[in-house]
Backbone as CSV, one residue per row, in Angstrom:
resi,resn,N_x,N_y,N_z,CA_x,CA_y,CA_z,C_x,C_y,C_z
1,MET,0.833,-1.151,0.000,0.000,0.000,0.000,0.893,1.235,0.000
2,PRO,0.650,2.063,-0.949,1.471,3.275,-1.034,1.124,4.234,0.100
3,GLU,2.177,4.878,0.557,2.003,5.827,1.656,1.550,7.155,1.087
4,THR,0.487,7.670,1.608,-0.010,8.961,1.146,0.203,9.997,2.246
5,THR,0.414,11.148,1.815,0.652,12.230,2.766,-0.594,13.075,2.851
6,ASN,-1.051,13.245,4.034,-2.207,14.084,4.268,-1.717,15.529,4.380
7,PRO,-2.212,16.392,3.510,-1.743,17.788,3.553,-2.060,18.464,4.879
8,ALA,-3.037,18.056,5.585,-3.370,18.673,6.862,-2.360,18.298,7.932
9,LEU,-1.675,17.164,7.785,-0.694,16.743,8.779,0.691,17.343,8.524
10,MET,1.003,17.662,7.315,2.291,18.249,6.967,2.094,19.734,6.766
11,ARG,2.756,20.457,7.598,2.556,21.896,7.524,3.900,22.597,7.715
12,SER,4.117,23.681,7.016,5.336,24.477,7.141,5.233,25.328,8.403
13,PHE,6.327,25.413,9.136,6.290,26.185,10.368,6.332,27.688,10.142
14,ASN,6.919,28.164,9.081,7.033,29.602,8.907,5.900,30.196,8.093
15,ASP,5.147,29.453,7.379,3.995,29.934,6.627,4.236,31.293,5.962
16,GLY,5.420,31.486,5.373,5.708,32.729,4.678,6.238,33.818,5.596
17,GLN,6.317,33.570,6.877,6.841,34.573,7.806,8.294,34.240,8.091
18,SER,9.057,35.277,8.484,10.462,35.025,8.784,10.583,34.318,10.119
19,THR,11.669,33.624,10.276,11.875,32.870,11.512,12.710,33.650,12.517
20,SER,12.855,34.949,12.316,13.696,35.732,13.232,13.002,35.916,14.573
21,SER,13.813,35.915,15.620,13.273,36.127,16.953,13.585,37.558,17.385
22,LEU,13.122,37.916,18.551,13.355,39.255,19.076,14.844,39.484,19.312
23,PHE,15.553,38.480,19.744,16.970,38.595,20.044,17.785,38.166,18.827
24,THR,18.097,39.103,17.969,18.841,38.808,16.746,20.297,39.212,16.917
25,MET,21.092,38.890,15.926,22.499,39.264,15.940,22.657,40.777,15.903
26,LYS,21.781,41.463,15.177,21.850,42.924,15.099,21.579,43.544,16.470
27,LEU,20.595,43.032,17.168,20.272,43.544,18.502,21.421,43.262,19.457
28,PHE,21.996,42.091,19.373,23.141,41.740,20.220,24.311,42.690,19.964
29,ALA,24.608,42.963,18.705,25.702,43.874,18.356,25.424,45.282,18.879
30,LEU,24.186,45.737,18.766,23.811,47.057,19.270,24.003,47.143,20.784
31,LEU,23.599,46.120,21.510,23.772,46.097,22.967,25.250,46.119,23.352
32,VAL,26.079,45.397,22.613,27.518,45.389,22.885,28.106,46.775,22.643
33,VAL,27.719,47.432,21.563,28.214,48.782,21.267,27.788,49.762,22.363
34,ILE,26.544,49.708,22.789,26.050,50.595,23.855,26.840,50.354,25.148
35,MET,27.088,49.106,25.465,27.847,48.791,26.681,29.271,49.332,26.589
36,LEU,29.922,49.180,25.443,31.286,49.672,25.280,31.344,51.193,25.355
37,VAL,30.375,51.877,24.779,30.326,53.340,24.859,30.137,53.779,26.318
38,GLY,29.296,53.097,27.045,29.087,53.433,28.459,30.328,53.227,29.298
39,VAL,30.995,52.120,29.106,32.228,51.842,29.844,33.304,52.859,29.464
40,GLY,33.417,53.157,28.183,34.409,54.135,27.729,34.155,55.519,28.304
41,THR,32.901,55.939,28.328,32.544,57.242,28.897,32.866,57.288,30.385
42,GLY,32.539,56.235,31.100,32.853,56.177,32.527,34.343,56.247,32.780
43,TYR,35.116,55.564,31.964,36.576,55.578,32.117,37.127,56.983,31.893
44,VAL,36.682,57.649,30.830,37.171,58.996,30.526,36.817,59.958,31.652
45,LEU,35.597,59.907,32.143,35.193,60.797,33.229,35.981,60.520,34.507
46,ALA,36.261,59.275,34.782,37.041,58.930,35.971,38.473,59.444,35.851
47,GLN,39.040,59.419,34.658,40.405,59.894,34.457,40.509,61.408,34.592
48,GLN,39.429,62.125,34.284,39.441,63.579,34.401,39.414,64.022,35.850
49,GLY,38.969,63.162,36.749,39.002,63.482,38.171,38.078,64.616,38.553
50,GLY,36.945,64.723,37.935,35.992,65.775,38.257,35.460,65.656,39.671
51,ASP,34.926,66.741,40.179,34.354,66.744,41.516,33.004,66.042,41.492
52,THR,32.982,64.853,42.025,31.739,64.112,42.108,31.647,63.455,43.464
53,GLY,30.471,63.135,43.868,30.250,62.357,45.074,30.840,62.954,46.324
54,ILE,31.593,62.147,47.053,32.146,62.532,48.343,33.111,63.700,48.206
55,LYS,33.889,63.728,47.148,34.855,64.813,46.947,34.143,66.168,46.856
56,ALA,33.041,66.227,46.127,32.284,67.472,46.000,31.642,67.856,47.324
57,LEU,31.107,66.893,48.058,30.500,67.186,49.359,31.536,67.697,50.347
58,ASP,32.734,67.132,50.299,33.811,67.574,51.179,34.175,69.027,50.893
59,ARG,34.240,69.394,49.618,34.572,70.769,49.248,33.487,71.733,49.718
60,VAL,32.218,71.362,49.588,31.116,72.213,50.058,31.192,72.399,51.564
61,ALA,31.484,71.333,52.288,31.582,71.414,53.749,32.730,72.323,54.172
62,LYS,33.882,72.203,53.525,35.014,73.066,53.851,34.692,74.524,53.558
63,SER,34.076,74.772,52.403,33.742,76.137,52.000,32.764,76.785,52.971
64,ALA,31.840,76.005,53.509,30.861,76.544,54.449,31.518,76.973,55.758
65,ASN,32.634,76.358,56.122,33.326,76.694,57.361,34.276,77.873,57.213
66,ILE,34.506,78.346,55.998,35.424,79.460,55.768,34.638,80.768,55.902
67,LYS,35.072,81.596,56.817,34.377,82.854,57.114,35.213,84.043,56.647
68,ALA,34.552,85.122,56.292,35.234,86.359,55.916,36.082,86.842,57.084
69,GLY,37.288,87.297,56.779,38.210,87.771,57.797,39.186,86.718,58.272
70,ALA,38.917,85.463,58.005,39.802,84.380,58.434,41.045,84.332,57.551
71,THR,42.164,83.950,58.132,43.406,83.797,57.373,43.894,82.356,57.497
72,TYR,44.549,81.893,56.441,45.032,80.517,56.365,46.432,80.529,55.776
73,GLY,47.298,79.682,56.300,48.619,79.521,55.723,49.733,79.988,56.629
74,SER,50.840,80.362,56.016,52.071,80.711,56.715,52.076,82.175,57.164
75,ASP,52.797,82.446,58.262,52.991,83.820,58.728,54.367,84.342,58.338
76,ASP,55.041,83.674,57.416,56.371,84.069,56.955,56.241,85.205,55.937
77,MET,56.165,86.445,56.452,55.980,87.598,55.574,57.278,87.984,54.857
78,GLU,58.396,87.457,55.305,59.665,87.735,54.621,59.711,86.992,53.290
79,THR,59.333,85.722,53.311,59.321,84.925,52.083,58.127,85.296,51.208
80,PHE,56.958,85.459,51.822,55.731,85.737,51.076,55.379,87.221,51.214
81,SER,56.175,88.071,50.589,56.035,89.517,50.778,55.145,90.198,49.740
82,ASP,54.849,89.556,48.625,53.993,90.160,47.599,52.532,89.917,47.942
83,THR,51.661,90.918,47.708,50.234,90.759,47.990,49.409,91.159,46.775
84,VAL,48.248,90.553,46.691,47.303,90.886,45.626,45.913,90.434,46.065
85,GLU,44.877,91.120,45.569,43.486,90.791,45.890,42.710,90.542,44.617
86,GLY,41.676,89.704,44.737,40.784,89.447,43.618,39.881,88.271,43.905
87,GLU,39.096,87.903,42.896,38.204,86.748,43.023,38.926,85.522,42.489
88,LEU,38.978,84.473,43.310,39.704,83.262,42.939,38.864,82.379,42.028
89,LYS,39.461,81.992,40.911,38.832,81.086,39.944,39.753,79.894,39.709
90,ASP,39.150,78.760,39.375,39.899,77.542,39.081,40.564,77.672,37.719
91,GLY,41.746,77.094,37.587,42.406,76.991,36.285,43.553,77.962,36.112
92,GLY,44.632,77.435,35.566,45.777,78.252,35.222,45.732,78.609,33.742
93,GLU,46.880,78.978,33.220,46.980,79.358,31.813,48.232,78.709,31.236
94,GLU,48.061,77.918,30.199,49.176,77.285,29.496,50.120,76.558,30.456
95,GLY,49.544,75.830,31.416,50.329,75.025,32.332,50.918,75.778,33.513
96,GLU,50.622,77.053,33.636,51.151,77.838,34.749,50.028,78.182,35.719
97,GLY,50.189,77.745,36.959,49.203,78.008,37.997,48.076,76.999,37.979
98,SER,47.528,76.766,39.175,46.364,75.886,39.285,45.085,76.708,39.373
99,HIS,45.223,77.971,39.740,44.104,78.890,39.906,44.541,80.274,39.418
100,HIS,43.585,81.176,39.348,43.943,82.558,39.031,43.018,83.516,39.762
101,LEU,43.545,84.703,40.024,42.762,85.774,40.630,42.286,86.693,39.531
102,VAL,40.990,86.938,39.505,40.410,87.861,38.542,40.400,89.238,39.185
103,ARG,41.002,90.213,38.489,41.070,91.579,38.996,40.472,92.519,37.964
104,PRO,40.084,93.711,38.382,39.539,94.686,37.427,40.552,94.977,36.316
105,GLY,40.049,95.177,35.104,40.928,95.515,33.991,41.050,94.428,32.945
106,GLY,40.352,93.319,33.123,40.362,92.268,32.111,41.382,91.184,32.356
107,GLU,41.460,90.251,31.396,42.315,89.070,31.537,43.786,89.408,31.708
108,GLY,44.222,90.508,31.152,45.623,90.901,31.274,46.025,91.218,32.703
109,GLN,45.054,91.418,33.578,45.336,91.739,34.978,45.252,90.522,35.896
110,ASN,44.926,89.364,35.343,44.837,88.141,36.155,46.197,87.788,36.746
111,VAL,46.154,87.250,37.959,47.355,86.744,38.616,47.180,85.238,38.735
112,TYR,48.149,84.482,38.231,48.074,83.026,38.235,48.791,82.501,39.470
113,LEU,48.124,81.562,40.146,48.576,81.138,41.470,48.847,79.650,41.539
114,THR,49.791,79.317,42.387,50.066,77.948,42.769,50.412,77.982,44.250
115,SER,50.223,76.878,44.951,50.566,76.846,46.368,50.748,75.415,46.846
116,SER,51.799,75.216,47.621,51.992,73.925,48.271,51.663,74.028,49.756
117,ILE,51.271,75.213,50.195,50.962,75.439,51.605,49.458,75.491,51.854
118,VAL,48.723,76.139,50.961,47.288,76.351,51.126,46.548,75.646,49.990
119,ASP,45.449,74.968,50.311,44.609,74.353,49.278,43.716,75.444,48.685
120,LEU,44.124,75.968,47.549,43.412,77.096,46.936,41.991,76.737,46.520
121,SER,41.729,75.468,46.254,40.390,75.066,45.810,39.336,75.342,46.884
122,ASP,39.741,75.466,48.149,38.792,75.774,49.222,38.235,77.190,49.114
123,PHE,38.884,78.051,48.342,38.511,79.464,48.284,37.947,79.878,46.925
124,GLU,37.670,78.920,46.049,37.165,79.235,44.709,35.865,80.029,44.794
125,GLY,35.774,81.073,43.978,34.577,81.904,43.917,34.515,82.977,44.984
126,ARG,35.535,83.097,45.810,35.546,84.079,46.905,36.516,85.212,46.602
127,GLN,36.235,86.354,47.210,37.161,87.481,47.164,38.217,87.233,48.231
128,ILE,39.473,87.213,47.829,40.546,86.919,48.775,41.721,87.871,48.562
129,LYS,42.543,87.932,49.586,43.832,88.610,49.505,44.875,87.538,49.757
130,VAL,45.904,87.507,48.912,46.942,86.493,49.069,48.297,87.158,49.271
131,TRP,49.118,86.482,50.052,50.515,86.839,50.214,51.311,85.723,49.566
132,GLY,52.277,86.091,48.769,53.035,85.065,48.092,54.379,85.561,47.613
133,GLN,55.002,84.715,46.823,56.304,85.018,46.255,56.168,84.938,44.737
134,THR,56.480,86.036,44.059,56.393,86.074,42.605,57.414,85.111,42.003
135,GLN,56.954,84.339,41.027,57.785,83.347,40.350,58.018,83.777,38.900
136,LYS,59.060,83.254,38.305,59.322,83.519,36.896,58.284,82.767,36.062
137,ALA,57.603,83.470,35.191,56.566,82.869,34.349,57.028,82.833,32.897
138,GLN,56.572,81.816,32.175,56.900,81.687,30.758,55.793,82.244,29.866
139,ASN,54.521,82.073,30.303,53.390,82.396,29.424,52.397,83.379,30.008
140,VAL,52.492,83.698,31.286,51.526,84.609,31.905,52.256,85.826,32.445
141,GLY,51.495,86.877,32.693,52.083,88.122,33.161,52.571,88.071,34.601
142,TRP,51.830,87.357,35.459,52.204,87.313,36.874,51.868,85.932,37.422
143,LEU,52.864,85.265,37.944,52.716,83.942,38.545,53.206,84.036,39.980
144,MET,52.392,83.554,40.913,52.723,83.684,42.328,52.551,82.353,43.056
145,ASP,53.508,82.054,43.942,53.410,80.926,44.865,52.802,81.482,46.147
146,VAL,51.608,81.037,46.485,50.846,81.583,47.607,51.249,80.905,48.907
147,GLY,51.487,81.743,49.933,51.809,81.229,51.259,50.726,81.495,52.283
148,LYS,49.904,82.512,52.024,48.874,82.901,53.008,47.672,83.464,52.262
149,VAL,46.476,83.157,52.782,45.232,83.628,52.195,44.375,84.274,53.286
150,GLU,43.811,85.432,52.958,42.803,86.059,53.835,41.506,86.146,53.038
151,VAL,40.424,85.697,53.647,39.123,85.722,52.981,38.509,87.094,53.209
152,LEU,38.210,87.805,52.103,37.603,89.135,52.206,36.084,89.051,52.184
153,LYS,35.532,88.207,51.339,34.072,88.018,51.224,33.761,86.564,51.034
């Protein structure tokens, strides 16, 4: 007896539709790319050392304890005999100074500062008077090593 095939029993599983699932190779590749971009971004931000988390909270706490009229640093007025006043901002110029004082008269009047005695970042955004020692500068008009800071405002 010849074997006959019943068309109702034999059926194609795809019935003209594609057999692709939700999780395809393209989706997998996209997820891998997104993960690599995220890891790369995190690495770059971590290397820049920006103020985040505990470091930023610590700076806010220190700044809140700094009062106008307070002085910080060395009392060696012989070594630190030069004085200047202005608003302290973060950033040097062309590798000179970690901070700068903004004074009336524009950028040409800025004084670029560095200090191994006082943490200048505690005074950012404040009006201060500094005592220091003028250093030889290569790219800026005035470079000073700060020994003492007085908070004016």
